[in-house]
C-alpha positions in Angstrom: 75.4 125.2 140.6 78.2 127.3 141.9 80.1 129.5 139.5 83.5 131.0 139.9 85.0 134.0 138.2 88.7 133.4 138.9 91.3 130.8 138.2 90.6 127.3 139.3 93.3 125.0 140.6 92.9 121.3 140.1 94.8 119.2 142.6 96.7 116.0 141.7 93.6 113.8 142.5 91.6 116.0 140.1 94.2 115.5 137.3 94.2 111.7 137.9 90.4 111.7 137.3 90.6 114.1 134.4 93.2 112.0 132.5 91.3 108.8 133.3 88.0 110.3 132.0 89.5 111.7 128.9 91.2 108.4 128.1 87.9 106.4 128.7 86.1 108.7 126.2 88.7 108.0 123.5 90.9 111.0 123.8 94.7 110.9 123.5 95.9 113.1 126.4 99.0 115.2 125.5 101.0 117.1 128.0 104.4 118.0 129.2 106.8 115.2 130.3 110.5 114.9 131.1 112.5 113.2 128.3 116.2 113.6 127.2 116.9 116.3 129.8 114.1 118.5 128.6 110.4 119.0 129.1 108.7 117.9 125.9 105.2 117.3 124.7 104.1 113.7 124.5 101.1 111.5 125.2 100.5 111.0 128.9 98.5 108.2 130.4 98.9 109.1 134.1 99.9 111.9 136.4 103.2 110.2 136.9 104.1 111.2 133.4 103.8 114.9 134.2 106.9 116.9 135.2 106.0 117.3 138.9 108.8 119.2 140.7 110.7 120.1 137.5 111.4 123.5 136.0 113.5 124.9 133.2 116.2 127.6 133.3 116.2 129.4 130.0 118.9 131.8 128.7 120.1 132.7 125.2 121.5 129.5 123.7 120.8 127.5 126.8 117.9 125.5 128.3 118.6 123.4 131.4 116.3 121.2 133.4 116.3 121.8 137.2 114.6 120.4 140.3 112.0 122.6 142.0 111.2 122.6 145.7 107.4 122.1 145.0 105.5 119.5 143.1 104.1 121.9 140.5 103.3 120.1 137.3 103.0 123.0 134.9 105.5 125.5 136.3 107.9 125.6 133.4 108.4 127.6 130.2 107.5 126.3 126.8 109.7 123.5 125.7 111.6 123.0 122.5 108.5 121.7 120.7 105.3 123.1 119.3 101.7 122.0 119.8 101.4 122.1 116.0 102.4 118.4 115.6 99.3 117.5 117.5 96.9 120.2 116.3 97.9 120.1 112.6 99.2 116.6 111.7 101.7 116.7 108.9 99.9 114.2 106.7 96.3 113.2 106.4 94.9 110.9 103.7 92.3 112.9 101.9 91.6 110.6 99.0 92.6 107.2 97.7 91.9 105.3 94.5 93.3 103.0 91.9 94.1 104.0 88.4 93.9 101.6 85.5 94.7 103.1 82.2 92.1 102.3 79.5 93.0 99.6 77.1 94.0 101.0 73.7 91.2 100.6 71.2 91.9 99.3 67.8 90.0 101.6 65.4 87.3 99.9 63.3 86.9 101.1 59.7 84.1 100.6 57.2 84.5 101.5 53.5 81.6 101.5 51.2 82.2 99.8 47.9 83.8 102.2 45.4 84.7 104.8 48.0 88.3 103.9 48.2 90.4 104.6 45.1 93.8 103.2 46.0 95.6 101.4 43.2 95.8 97.7 43.7 98.4 95.4 42.1 98.0 91.8 40.9 101.1 90.0 39.8 103.0 93.4 39.8 100.5 95.0 37.4 98.0 97.8 38.4 94.4 96.6 38.8 91.5 99.0 38.6 88.4 98.3 40.7 85.1 98.8 39.0 82.0 98.1 40.9 79.4 96.0 39.2 76.2 97.7 38.2 73.2 96.7 40.1 
């Protein structure tokens, strides 16, 4: 197998095959594309989406799209976006569940005979409880 130690240039046919193979293997291909008078990052499904022949003139407070004389697809400066939106998605579900609060339990009490010494009343008069001898 031949090896190379310098830059490698892939032609338009090579990019067509590369995008097709990546898509067939389940990848979402992201690259530069022209939208709203700017070169922005978006999903691309063919070479026709790439900004062939477009460039950007950048100056302080100004960024203008311009036509180039060649069909270079990546001959532009970084656009107004960042790769971060693709590399670090803003939200990712880490956990999900349902919460059902426990039903309040009614306490159950047991009082042995003679343990409770609260005064009882019968017909408005205090009654004293005396356990029967066994």
